[in-house]
C-alpha positions in Angstrom: -13.1 -18.6 53.5 -12.2 -21.2 56.5 -11.3 -24.7 55.8 -15.1 -25.7 56.9 -16.6 -23.3 54.8 -14.7 -24.0 52.0 -16.0 -28.2 52.6 -19.1 -26.5 52.6 -18.9 -24.3 49.0 -17.4 -27.5 47.2 -19.4 -28.9 44.3 -22.0 -32.1 44.8 -19.7 -33.9 41.7 -17.3 -36.5 41.7 -13.9 -36.1 42.1 -11.1 -35.9 44.6 -10.2 -33.6 47.5 -6.8 -32.7 49.2 -6.6 -32.1 52.7 -3.4 -29.4 53.1 -1.2 -27.5 56.3 -0.2 -24.9 56.9 3.0 -25.2 54.9 0.8 -26.6 51.9 2.0 -30.2 52.2 -1.3 -32.3 50.8 -1.8 -34.6 54.6 -4.4 -36.7 53.0 -6.2 -37.3 49.3 -9.9 -39.5 48.9 -12.6 -40.1 46.5 -16.1 -39.4 46.5 -19.0 -39.7 44.4 -20.3 -35.8 45.9 -17.7 -34.2 46.9 -19.9 -31.7 48.8 -21.0 -34.2 51.0 -18.4 -36.4 51.3 -15.5 -33.6 53.0 -18.9 -32.4 55.2 -18.4 -35.6 56.8 -15.3 -34.4 58.3 -16.6 -31.5 60.5 -19.3 -33.7 61.8 -18.7 -35.0 65.3 -16.8 -38.1 65.7 -14.7 -40.5 67.6 -12.4 -41.4 64.9 -9.4 -39.7 65.7 -7.9 -39.8 62.6 -10.4 -37.3 61.3 -9.8 -35.1 64.3 -6.0 -34.7 63.7 -6.4 -34.0 59.6 -9.4 -31.6 60.3 -7.1 -30.1 63.1 -3.9 -30.0 60.9 -5.7 -29.1 57.8 -5.2 -25.2 56.4 -6.8 -25.9 52.8 -8.6 -27.9 51.0 -8.1 -28.4 47.8 -9.9 -30.9 45.0 -9.9 -31.8 41.7 -13.1 -33.2 39.0 -13.5 -35.8 37.5 -15.4 -37.5 35.2 -16.7 -40.3 37.4 -16.2 -42.0 41.4 -14.2 -44.6 39.3 -12.3 -42.4 38.0 -12.0 -41.0 40.5 -10.6 -44.3 42.2 -7.5 -44.2 40.0 -6.7 -40.7 40.3 -6.7 -40.6 44.2 -4.1 -43.9 43.7 -2.0 -41.4 41.3 -1.5 -38.9 43.8 -1.5 -40.5 46.8 1.5 -42.5 45.4 2.9 -38.9 44.3 2.5 -36.8 47.8 2.8 -40.0 49.8 0.4 -38.0 52.4 0.8 -38.5 56.1 -2.6 -39.8 56.9 -3.2 -42.0 53.8 -1.6 -45.6 55.1 -3.1 -47.6 52.0 -1.7 -46.8 48.4 1.4 -45.4 49.1 3.5 -47.9 47.8 4.3 -48.5 43.8 1.4 -50.9 43.5 -1.5 -49.9 41.1 -5.2 -51.2 40.0 -4.1 -54.1 37.4 -4.6 -54.4 33.8 -5.4 -57.2 30.9 -2.7 -57.9 28.8 -3.0 -59.4 25.5 0.5 -61.1 24.0 -1.0 -60.2 20.6 2.8 -60.1 19.4 3.2 -63.9 20.6 3.6 -67.0 17.9 0.3 -68.1 20.2 -1.2 -65.0 22.2 -2.8 -65.5 25.8 -3.8 -63.5 28.2 -3.0 -62.6 31.9 -2.9 -59.8 34.6 -0.4 -57.6 35.3 0.3 -54.5 37.5 1.9 -52.2 34.9 1.6 -51.2 31.4 4.5 -51.2 29.6 5.6 -50.9 25.8 6.6 -54.7 25.2 4.4 -54.8 22.6 1.2 -56.1 23.9 -2.2 -54.7 24.3 -3.0 -53.7 28.0 -6.8 -52.8 28.7 -7.7 -51.0 32.0 -7.1 -50.6 34.7 -9.7 -51.8 36.7 -11.3 -51.5 40.6 -11.7 -53.4 42.3 -8.7 -55.9 41.1 -11.8 -58.7 41.1 -13.2 -57.3 38.4 -10.1 -57.6 36.1 -10.2 -61.5 37.0 -13.8 -61.4 36.1 -13.2 -60.6 33.1 -10.3 -62.8 32.3 -13.0 -65.6 32.9 -15.3 -64.1 30.4 -12.8 -63.7 27.8 -11.8 -67.3 28.9 -15.2 -68.6 28.3 -16.7 -66.8 25.4 -13.4 -66.2 23.1 -11.1 -69.6 24.4 -8.3 -67.5 24.5 -5.5 -69.3 26.5 -5.1 -68.1 30.2 -1.5 -69.9 31.0 2.3 -69.2 31.4 4.4 -69.2 28.4 6.6 -72.1 30.4 2.9 -74.0 30.7 1.8 -73.9 27.6 4.9 -74.9 25.7 5.1 -78.2 27.3 1.8 -79.0 27.4 1.6 -82.5 25.4 -2.4 -83.2 25.5 -5.1 -80.8 26.3 -5.7 -79.2 30.2 -8.2 -78.9 32.5 -9.2 -75.4 30.9 -9.7 -77.2 27.9 -12.2 -79.6 29.0 -14.2 -77.0 30.7 -14.5 -74.9 27.2 -12.0 -72.2 29.0 -9.7 -72.5 26.1 -9.4 -74.0 22.3 -6.2 -75.8 23.0 -4.1 -74.2 20.6 -0.8 -76.1 22.7 -1.7 -79.3 20.6 -3.2 -77.8 17.8 -6.9 -78.3 18.6 -8.1 -75.2 16.0 -6.1 -73.9 13.3 -3.8 -70.9 14.0 -6.5 -68.6 11.6 -9.2 -69.6 13.7 -7.2 -68.8 16.9 -6.2 -65.5 15.7 -9.6 -64.2 14.7 -10.5 -65.5 18.3 -8.2 -63.1 19.9 -9.1 -59.9 17.3 -12.8 -60.5 18.7 -11.4 -60.7 22.0 -9.6 -57.4 21.8 -12.9 -56.1 20.0 -14.4 -57.1 23.3 -11.8 -55.6 25.8 -11.6 -51.9 23.8 -15.5 -51.7 24.4 -16.1 -51.2 20.3 -17.9 -52.9 18.3 -21.7 -52.4 18.0 -21.9 -55.9 16.0 -20.2 -57.5 18.7 -22.7 -56.0 21.3 -25.6 -56.7 19.0 -24.4 -60.2 19.0 -24.5 -60.6 22.3 -27.5 -59.5 22.9 -29.2 -61.7 20.5 -27.3 -64.6 22.0 -28.7 -63.9 25.3 -32.3 -63.2 23.9 -32.4 -67.0 22.6 -30.8 -68.4 25.6 -34.1 -66.7 27.4 -36.7 -67.9 25.1 -35.2 -71.6 25.4 -35.4 -70.9 29.0 -31.9 -71.7 29.4 -30.7 -69.1 32.1 -27.7 -70.1 33.1 -26.5 -69.5 29.5 -28.7 -66.0 29.4 -26.7 -64.8 32.3 -23.6 -65.5 31.2 -24.1 -63.4 28.2 -25.7 -60.4 30.5 -22.0 -60.8 32.5 -20.8 -60.5 28.8 -22.3 -57.2 27.7 -22.2 -55.9 31.5 -18.2 -56.4 31.0 -18.5 -54.7 27.7 -20.1 -51.5 29.0 -17.8 -51.7 32.0 -15.0 -51.0 29.7 -16.4 -48.8 27.4 -16.6 -46.4 30.5 -13.2 -46.6 30.5 -11.1 -43.9 32.7 -9.9 -40.9 30.5 -7.0 -39.5 32.9 -5.4 -42.9 32.7 -4.0 -44.3 29.7 -2.6 -47.8 28.5 0.1 -46.3 25.9 2.0 -44.5 28.7 2.2 -41.5 26.8 4.0 -37.6 28.2 1.2 -35.0 27.7 -0.5 -32.2 29.3 -4.1 -30.7 28.9 -4.9 -27.3 29.2 -8.3 -26.4 30.6 -9.4 -22.8 29.9 -12.4 -20.7 31.2 -13.4 -17.3 30.9 -15.9 -14.4 32.8 -15.5 -11.1 31.5 -11.8 -9.8 32.3 -11.0 -13.4 34.8 -9.5 -16.0 33.1 -8.6 -19.1 34.3 -6.3 -21.9 33.4 -6.2 -26.0 34.9 -3.6 -28.1 33.5 -3.5 -32.4 34.1 0.0 -33.5 33.8 -0.2 -36.8 32.7 3.2 -38.5 32.5 4.0 -42.3 31.4 0.1 -42.4 30.9 -0.8 -41.2 34.8 -2.5 -37.8 35.7 -0.5 -37.7 39.4 -0.6 -33.4 39.2 -2.4 -30.7 38.5 -1.7 -27.1 38.3 -3.5 -23.8 38.0 -3.5 -20.3 38.1 -5.8 -17.0 37.4 -5.4 -13.4 36.5 -8.0 -10.5 35.1 -6.7 -9.5 31.5 -9.5 -7.0 30.2 -8.6 -6.5 26.8 -7.4 -10.0 25.3 -8.8 -12.5 23.2 -8.7 -16.0 24.7 -6.2 -17.0 21.9 -4.0 -14.5 23.2 -4.4 -15.1 26.9 -3.9 -18.9 26.3 -0.8 -17.9 24.6 0.0 -15.7 27.4 -0.7 -18.5 30.1 1.4 -21.2 28.0 4.4 -18.9 27.3 4.3 -18.5 31.8 3.3 -21.7 32.5 6.3 -23.2 30.1 9.1 -20.9 31.2 9.9 -22.9 34.2 9.5 -26.3 32.9 10.2 -28.3 29.5 6.6 -28.3 27.6 6.1 -32.6 27.5 5.7 -34.4 23.4 2.4 -33.3 23.6 0.5 -30.4 25.1 -3.5 -30.4 24.2 -5.5 -27.6 24.3 -8.9 -26.2 24.1 -8.6 -23.9 20.8 -5.1 -22.6 19.2 -3.6 -20.2 21.0 -2.4 -16.8 19.2 0.2 -17.4 16.5 0.6 -21.5 17.6 3.2 -22.2 15.2 5.8 -19.9 16.5 4.5 -20.8 20.0 5.2 -24.4 19.1 8.4 -24.0 18.0 9.5 -21.6 20.9 8.4 -24.5 23.5 10.3 -27.4 21.3 13.6 -24.9 21.6 13.3 -24.6 25.5 13.0 -28.6 25.6 15.3 -29.6 23.0 12.8 -31.6 21.2 9.7 -31.4 19.2 6.5 -30.4 20.9 2.9 -31.4 19.5 0.4 -28.8 20.4 -3.2 -30.0 19.6 -7.0 -29.3 20.2 -9.0 -33.0 19.3 -12.6 -32.9 18.3 -13.6 -35.2 19.6 -12.5 -38.9 21.6 -11.2 -39.0 24.4 -8.6 -36.0 23.7 -11.6 -34.3 23.5 -13.1 -35.3 26.9 -9.9 -34.7 29.0 -9.9 -31.4 27.8 -14.1 -30.9 28.8 -12.7 -32.5 32.2 -9.8 -29.7 32.2 -12.5 -26.6 31.5 -14.9 -27.9 34.1 -11.8 -27.4 36.7 -10.5 -24.4 34.9 -14.4 -23.3 35.8 -14.3 -24.4 38.9 -11.2 -21.8 39.1 -13.1 -19.5 38.1 -15.7 -19.2 40.1 -13.1 -19.3 43.3 -11.4 -16.8 41.9 -14.8 -14.5 41.7 -15.2 -15.1 45.6 -11.6 -14.0 45.7 -12.4 -10.5 44.6 -14.0 -9.8 47.2 -11.1 -10.2 49.8 -8.9 -8.5 47.4 -11.1 -5.6 47.8 -10.9 -5.8 51.4 -6.8 -5.7 51.7 -7.3 -2.9 49.5 -9.1 -1.2 52.5 -7.2 -3.0 55.3 -4.0 -1.1 53.8 -5.3 1.8 52.0 -3.8 1.4 49.0 -4.8 3.0 46.0 -5.4 0.1 43.2 -7.0 -3.5 43.8 -3.7 -5.7 44.7 -4.1 -8.3 41.2 -0.6 -8.8 41.1 1.5 -9.7 44.5 5.2 -11.1 45.3 6.4 -12.2 48.6 9.6 -13.0 49.8 10.9 -15.3 52.7 14.8 -16.3 53.5 15.5 -19.4 55.0 19.0 -21.1 56.5 20.4 -22.8 58.9 22.8 -21.0 61.4 23.7 -18.7 58.5 24.6 -22.0 55.9 23.2 -22.6 52.5 20.9 -19.3 52.7 18.4 -19.0 50.4 15.1 -17.1 49.5 12.3 -17.2 47.7 10.0 -15.5 45.7 6.4 -16.2 44.8 3.6 -13.8 42.7 -0.2 -14.0 43.4 -2.5 -12.9 40.7 -5.7 -12.3 41.6 -5.6 -14.1 44.9 -4.3 -16.9 43.2 -0.1 -18.7 42.7 1.0 -18.3 39.8 3.8 -21.4 40.6 5.7 -20.5 36.9 6.5 -17.2 38.1 7.8 -18.3 41.8 12.0 -17.9 41.7 14.6 -19.0 44.3 17.3 -16.8 45.0 20.6 -18.3 46.7 22.4 -15.8 48.7 25.6 -14.2 47.9 26.5 -11.4 49.5 25.6 -11.9 53.3 28.0 -13.9 54.9 26.4 -15.7 58.3 22.7 -15.6 60.2 21.2 -11.9 59.0 18.2 -12.5 57.5 17.3 -8.6 56.9 19.9 -8.4 54.9 19.4 -11.2 52.9 16.0 -10.1 52.4 17.2 -7.2 50.9 19.8 -8.6 48.7 16.7 -10.7 47.4 14.2 -7.6 46.6 16.7 -5.7 45.2 18.1 -8.6 42.7 14.1 -9.3 42.1 13.8 -5.5 41.0 17.2 -4.2 39.7 16.2 -7.2 36.9 12.5 -6.4 36.7 14.0 -2.6 35.4 16.5 -4.3 33.5 13.5 -5.7 31.5 10.5 -3.5 31.8 8.5 -6.0 33.1 5.3 -6.1 35.0 5.6 -4.7 38.5 3.7 -5.6 41.8 0.9 -4.3 43.0 1.6 -4.9 46.7 5.2 -6.4 47.8 4.4 -8.7 50.9 8.1 -9.9 53.0 7.9 -12.7 56.1 8.9 -10.7 59.0 8.8 -7.7 60.9 9.5 -3.7 61.1 13.3 -4.5 60.4 12.3 -6.4 57.3 9.9 -3.5 56.3 13.2 -1.4 56.6 16.2 -2.9 54.8 13.0 -3.9 52.0 12.0 -0.1 51.6 15.2 1.0 51.5 16.5 -1.0 48.9 13.0 0.0 46.8 13.5 4.2 47.6 17.8 3.4 45.9 15.9 1.8 42.7 13.5 4.6 42.5 10.3 2.5 43.3 8.9 3.9 46.5 5.8 4.0 44.9 4.8 0.2 45.7 3.0 -1.0 48.2 4.6 -2.7 50.8 3.9 -4.9 54.3 5.3 -6.8 56.5 3.4 -10.1 58.4 5.5 -12.2 61.6 4.6 -15.8 61.6 3.7 -15.8 64.7 2.7 -12.9 65.9 0.6 -13.2 62.7 0.7 -8.8 63.0 1.1 -6.9 59.9 3.2 -3.6 59.6 3.0 -1.3 56.6 2.9 2.7 56.1 -0.8 2.3 57.2 -0.2 0.3 60.6 3.4 1.3 61.4 2.9 0.5 65.0 1.5 -3.2 63.7 -2.2 -4.7 62.9 -2.8 -8.1 64.9 -5.0 -10.0 62.4 -8.3 -11.3 62.0 -8.1 -15.0 61.2 -11.1 -14.9 60.3 -10.9 -12.5 57.8 -10.3 -12.7 54.1 -8.2 -10.3 53.5 -5.7 -11.8 57.0 -6.2 -14.8 55.0 -5.1 -14.1 52.1 -2.0 -12.6 53.3 -1.3 -15.7 55.4 -1.7 -17.1 52.2 0.9 -15.4 50.6 3.3 -15.8 53.6 3.0 -19.2 54.0 3.3 -20.5 50.5 6.5 -17.8 50.5 7.7 -20.0 53.4 6.8 -23.2 51.9 8.7 -22.8 48.8 12.0 -21.7 50.7 12.2 -24.0 53.5 12.4 -26.8 50.3 14.7 -25.0 48.3 17.1 -24.7 51.5 16.0 -28.2 51.6 17.6 -29.3 48.5 20.6 -27.2 49.0 21.6 -29.1 52.9 20.6 -32.1 50.4 22.7 -31.6 47.6 25.8 -30.3 50.2 25.5 -33.2 52.8 26.2 -35.4 49.1 29.3 -33.4 48.2 
């Protein structure tokens, strides 16, 4: 599908959408109540130059489902801060939606506004969007529970009650107008209110509103109504942001016949700022076995966080936890929450995995087309792509990307520092990377690809073919794709075949080639930067 077709196929559900360029870079992030309706508007006639530039640069559209439009706003903020997209002008700095802080550890607790949750012994609530909701909530807490809202320096210097006490917005603890026990009870009730808990509290508020309305004290009834609405608002707090600042991954799973799909939310310091996904076909494996295989692969190239939430126990879960702990150098807890916020997060990750599964089933048609295009004997479920990057022959590197079932499996990506080639020689550098890759696969007796794609033309194709023949792997299908001309070279097309950009198979080949190029260039830039500082 092209990007316009992708836009038309998005679900009518709340979430965020990510426009990406041909290098795989995120150029714009937005939120929507309905992804389908919002993203389609970008492809309608418009005079807005920003929209026209975004659409002109977009080569792919990705999305992430959230539990609500409100939650989408918070996740949008996190992703913009993480990826710094060029067309997002707002939310790029480290500011975030505000939180409420109750200084429960203080001798006389108070409530105020903060931009970041911290491990300082206080209780944090939120985030709030828009910010005025946070200020309104502070006002309600002060009015109903009479908790102080002044700064510590002001509080300590009081000799007589302030204006807030006269307005019945504070109980006057600064000058002893309320006992410590009574004030502590007010703080506990305020915390219950902010947690969105307590049916008794909600019942009391409804009764107060009813009595005020019957007595025609309509201003007071409106006050209790606002308190109740804020209580409901707090109950609907976003699951993808946590004031506990935990580090954890949330793994979603979906299956349809042999097709498996996984979606992982990466929560760091209480915020989901990234997501990863993978999918493949596995006919005979049970769900616990598939989940174990995915976790082994996913954490093969990155350390696991302190906690991993999974929808069900993977095969030999205790053994897997020990292995992940050994790789991470600390304890890794694997949890299967049955209820609460953890379960809600898993359900949301599962819905994203189901969405990926639907996309992957559409990809099967492109794999069939690719099989026919290249004259392959089997469906190219596993495709491995290579690219080389250098600057005048210095800091030459090569990349390997792996696609399974038409989707990138980033846990299996590999980087190579070229060791045996002097000067700018992409063909020889590519040959070295191919040799090192498949020599190791043979030694380890691990899976070989159904198709190898190298970036370049006939010279690169010939060099890779020679290496495979030397290793006794000449039977592996091989193709080369040149960037500018978009011509594919293979045994079925020795003189080259110019790609039709609208074809599903051709777009899949371009996706693999461009992903290998992006990965190689990113590694090369890091190497260059490191060398510049040495």
